[in-house]
N, C-alpha and C positions, 0 to 999 in steps of 0.2 A: 746531250739529251736533256730535255726539260719536260716535266709533266705538268699538265694543267692544274693538278692538285697542288703542286709546289707553288705555283703562281698565286693561287687564291687563298693560301693559308695566312693566318695571323691578322686577318681583317684589314690588310693593307690595300690601298688602291692599286689596281693592275695598270701598268704602263700601257698606253695606247698601242705601241708597236707589238707588244705581246698579245694583246687582244686581236690585232690584225693577223698575227701569225696563226692563231687558232681558228680564224675564220677563212683562211686561204685554202684553196684546193692544193693538193700535193703538186709540186713542180711549178707553182705560180709565184709571182713576186708582186710587191706593192710598194710604191714610193709615197711617203708621207712627211709633211713638214714637222720639224722639231719645234717644241715650244719656244716662244720669244724670238723667233727668227734665228735660232741657233744653228740651223742647217737642215739636213734631211736624214730620214731613216729609209733604208732599203730593206724591206722584210722579204725574205725568200723562204718558202717552205720546201725543203729538199726531200724529206722522207718522214712518213708517219709510221709510228710503231704503236700498235694497239696495246692498251694496258689491260689489267685484270682487276676489275673493281671488287670481285669476290674476296680478295685479300684485304679489303678495307671496309669491314662491316660498319664501323663508326661513320665513315664517309657516306655510305649508302643511307644510313639512318638520318644523318644531317641533311643530305640532299633531299630525301623524301619529305622531311619536315619543312624545309625551305620551299619546296614546290607546293606542298599543301597550303602553307601560309600564303604564298603568292597567289595561288589559284583562288583561295577564299576571298582575298582582298580584291582580286580582279572581278570575281563574280559579284561582289557587293557593289563595286563601281558600275558594272554593267547594269545591275538591277536598278540602282539609283538613277542612272541615265535613262533607262527604259521608263521608269515612273515619271520622270521629268517630261519626256516626249509624249507619253500617253495622257498626262494631265494638262498639257498646254502651258506649263511653267516656262517663263522666259527669264534668262539670266541677265542681270545688270552687271556687265563686266567691270565697269568703273567702280560700282559699289563693292564688288568682291575684291578688287585690287586695294581699295581704301581700307577695308576691314583686315585683309591680310597684312597690310603694311602696319596698321595699328597694333595688331596682335604680335607682329614680329618685333616692333620697337617698344611695346609696352606704353605707347602714347595714350593719354586720356582721350575721351571722345571730344 
């Protein structure tokens, strides 16, 4: 038995097969390739056992904060996009790519 909470702790990246496990309906299976052609994973969701988040108040607060931050960021992005569309601004994808590359590498203009 593994809990989703145990998988997401410690800021570690969650392995793709475990992500697939939690997105599968009970009784279903999914086949996915392993990294670097190392083989295959067969993920089968046999049984789901509901947990009780009430016993984890710190988890509830952390999740609430993460959702609030995520929602605020998403709303800001949607607002910026709406302003772009309403004002007739056009993006120069090549210029954006060059600036991002310059910022990432610290290269001078």
